[in-house]
N, C-alpha and C positions, 0 to 999 in steps of 0.2 A: 567726481561721479555725480550724476544728476540725482535729485531727490527721488524721482520715480524709480530709477534703477536701484537706489539704496533701499527704498521701501519694499521692492520685490524680494529682497534678501532677508527681510525681517521675519522672524518666526511669529505665527499667530498667537494671540493672547488667549491662553487656556484658562487662567484664573485672574480675571481683571483686577479684583480688589487686592489680591496678594501681589500681583505684578506692580501695581501702583504703589503699594507700601514699600516694596523693594526699591523702586525708583526713588521715592522720597528719601529713603535711608541712604541710597547712593549719593544723591545730590547733597544731603546734609554732610556726609563724610567728605565729599569733594570740596564743599564750601569751607569746612573746617580746615582741611589740609592746605587750602589756598591762602587762608589768612594767617596761618601759623608760620613762624620762621622755619626755614627748610629743615634744620636739624631737629626742631621740635616735631615737625611733620613725620620725619623718619622715626623718631622716638615713639610717637603715637602709634604708627603702624607696627612697630616692634611689639608694643604692648598688646595690640589686637591679636597678632600672630601667636605670641606667647600664651595668650589666653586660650586660643583655639587649640594649640598643641597640648596645653595642660588639661583642658576640660573635654577635649575630644580625643581620647586615647588612641583611636585608630590612626589618626594623622601622624602622631609621633611613632607609633608602631610601624607604619608603612615606611617612614623615612629610615628608621633603623634597619628594617628588613632589606630595603634597597641598598643601603650602605654595606650590609653584610654580603649581599649578592655581589656587589661590585668589588669589594676589597677582601672579603673572606678573612683569613688569618693574617693578612698583610698589616692590618692595624690592630693594635692592642685595644682593649675595651675602653681605656681612658682616652686614647686618641680618637676612637670612634665617637665618643660622647662629646669631645671637644669640637670635632668636625660637625656633629649634629647641631650643637649650639650656634656655631658660626653660620651654618647653613640657614637656620631659622631666622637669623638677622637679615641675611641676604634675601630670603623669601619676602620679608617685611618691606625691605627697601624696593624690591621688585614691584610690589603692589603700589607703593607710593609713587614710583616713577610712572607706572601705567596711568595713574590719575593726573599727575602734575606735569609730566613732560611736555604735552602740547601747549601748556601755558608758559612754562619756564623757558622753552627754546625760543620764544619770541623776544626774550631779553638777551642782549649781546653777550653778557658775561656768562650766561649758561650755554648759549649756542657755541661759544668759543671753547667751552669745556668738554666738547665732544670731538675727539680727534678722529676724523673720518678720512684723513689724507691717504692712507694705505689703500682703502677701498676705491676711492676716486681715481687714484693713479691706475689701479688694476682695471677699472672699467674703461678708462680712456685708452689704455694700451690694447684693450680688446676691441676698440672701435665702437664704443657705445653710440647708439642712434644712427651712425652712418654705415656701419659694417654688418652688425649682427645684434641679436637680442642678448640680454644678460640674465642669467638665472642665478639669483642669490639664494643659497641654501644655508639655513641657520638652525639653531636649537633654542630651547627655553633655558638659556644660561645667561647670567648677567642681566641685561635689560634689552631684550630683542626688539621691543616696540620702538626704541630710539633709533634703530637702524633705518627704518622707513621714514621716520620724521626728520631725522638729521639730513639724510640724503635728499629728501624732497625739498627741504629748506635750501639746500645747496645747489638746486637745479637738476636733481636726478629723481623725479617722482617714480614711485613704485606701484605696481599692482600687486597687492598682498593677498595670498591665499590663506583664508582663515575661517574658522567656524563661527557663524553669528552667535552672539550671546543669547542665552535662553530667554532673557527678558528683553522684549523688543523696544521698550521705552529707554532702557539703559543703552542698548545697541544704537539707537537713533542719536542719543546724546554723544556717545563715544565717537560716532562717525562724524557728527557735525563739528566737533572741536578739532578734528583732524583734516577738515576740508581745505584749510589754507595751505596745507602741506602737499596738496594735490595727490593724496594717497587714494588709490582705488582699492576697494575690498572685493575680492572674488570669493564667493561662498565655497567652502571646502567641498560641499556636495556638488558633483558635476563640474569641478574646477578645471578638468583637463582641457576641454575644448577652448574656453575663453583664455586660459593661460597660454595654450599653444598659439592661438591667434595673436596674442599680445607679443609673444616672443618673435613670431614671424613678421610682425610689424616693427621689429627692432626696438621693442620696449624692454623694460626691466620688470622682472617678476620675482617676488620674494616668497619663500615658502619654508616652513619648518618641518623637520623630519624625525623628531625624537620622541614622539608619543606613540603609545600602543595603537596598532592599526587593526586589532581584532583578528578573527580567523582568516579574513581575506588578505591580510598583510603578507609581506615577504619576510621570511625568518633569516636574519643575518646576525652575526656575533656582535654583542655590545658588552664590554667587560667580560669577554669569554663565555657569555651565556646568550643563547639565541633569543632574539627579541623580535616580535612582530612589528614590521616597519612599513610605513606608507610607500607605495610604489610610484606615486605621482612625480616626484623630482627625478627619479631614475628614468621614468618613461619620457618626460620632457627632454631630458638630456640626450636620450637615445633617438628621439624623433626629430629634434631640431638641431640647427647648427649653432645654438646659443653657447656662449662662453659661460661655464659654470664657475662661480666663485663661492667658496665657503666663507661665510662672514659671521663673526661673533662680536657682540657688544659687551665688553668686559669693564666692570667698575674698577677704577684705578685707585680710589680712596674710599675707605669705609665711611658710611653715613655722610656721603657727599655726592653731589651731582657732577661726577667727573668720570669720563669714559673714553675708551679707545676701541676702535673697530679693527679687529684682527682679521686679516684676509688671506686666503690661500686659494689661488687659481688651480683648477683641475684641468690639466691639458687634455686635448683630444687624444693624444697618444696614450696617456694614462688611462683614460676611460675606455679605450678600444683595445687595450692590452689584455685580451681575454681569448681563451680557446674557443673554437667554433662549437664545441660541445657544451659550453656553458651558456646560461641564460644571461643575455647582455644586461637587461634591466636589473636582475638580481645582483650581478657583479658590480654595476654602477652604484646601486643602493648600498652594497657592502663597503665600497670605497668611501662614499659620503659618510656612512655611519662610523667608519674608522677614523675619519677626520674629527667627527664630533667627540669620539671617545678620547682622542689625543688632547683636545682642548679641555674636556671634562677632567682629565687627570691633571692637567696643568693648573686649572682653577676649580677644584672640586667643591669648594665652599659656595660657588655661585651656580651650581647645578640645582635644578628643581627636583630634589630627591623625593618630594611628595607625590610626583607623578607615578602612576602604576605602570612603569616601563616594561616590566616582564610579566604583566597580567596574563596575556594570552600565550598558551604553550603550544608548541608544534604537535601535530598528530602523533608523532612517535617521539616521545620525550627523550628517549635514549639517544636520539640523533644529536642532541645538543652537546654531547661530549666530543663530537667529531669536529672540532674547530681547527681547521687546517687549510692549507692551500692559499689561494689568492684572496679569499674572503677574510683572512686574518693575517695581517702583515706583522713581521717582526718589529716594525717601527713602533707599534703599540707597546710591545714589551720594553723597548728602549725608552719610550716616553714614560712608562710606569716607573722605571728605575730613577729617571731624572726628576720626576715630579711627584714624589711621595708627599701626601698631605701633611701640612704642619699646623700646629695649634695657634690660637690667637686670632684676633680680628683683622 
């Protein structure tokens, strides 16, 4: 992406002095993490996150509340706290990877530690570049930033839909260190049109769908409770002939730069298996969210439980108990039984 295009996406500087101080702090932490041995860098971010969780009670309270919403009485209190502790560590490693991944992946030993073979095979089978566009739908689980970086490095550059950071100085630096991976960032605001064009040009678009979308979102079940969900991925899948791939970057070793990209193609037959009376975009969004839940139940410690996933409630709250039909598959219940969270790192 050209510098001019990138600068157009930067947010205006509202508090110049504060923004510059934040930028200096970010650069200082980034520099420290880069000179530390990798395991020490992970330990350092663990300390930072534990500090935040300890001294900002609402962060811990939010994580616990979300775990209670997701699992209810399925987990004993001791199991819940063990999962919370494990999740805090993965949150910390997530932050370290966001900062370090663009630098680490330039080294062969780290590049080879990301297994993207499943995703690359799925894209090739879908006719990437020659046949149709590819829509990669993911979530904030594991290390999602590595999906675009690793695939770009392997010759499959992505246009990623993401909200620009509030600090334009940090945003500019983050974008610059990712330029060698040929990653294009599409601002989340007004993303539909450029993402649509990119798919029509047989490109690859990456987008995450697991954050609260506010009152304008579509309400679909997530862990049996309705959650406001962005309609963009479902709209793009409905309007284009793009192959939809659910992709998740999961850490395979604790406190280590080692990942596997899990991939699940959504067939056109599956996406179109809806009644004429149903809203197609709502149904597609439900299918995508179902896949995210299945993976979340499989690796719950790597889910970003600090997100306010159930923040926005539907106009009629009582409707949330009516979780049935095609928007809630029995496969989720089967997955829940197979993938009960376990303690330990």
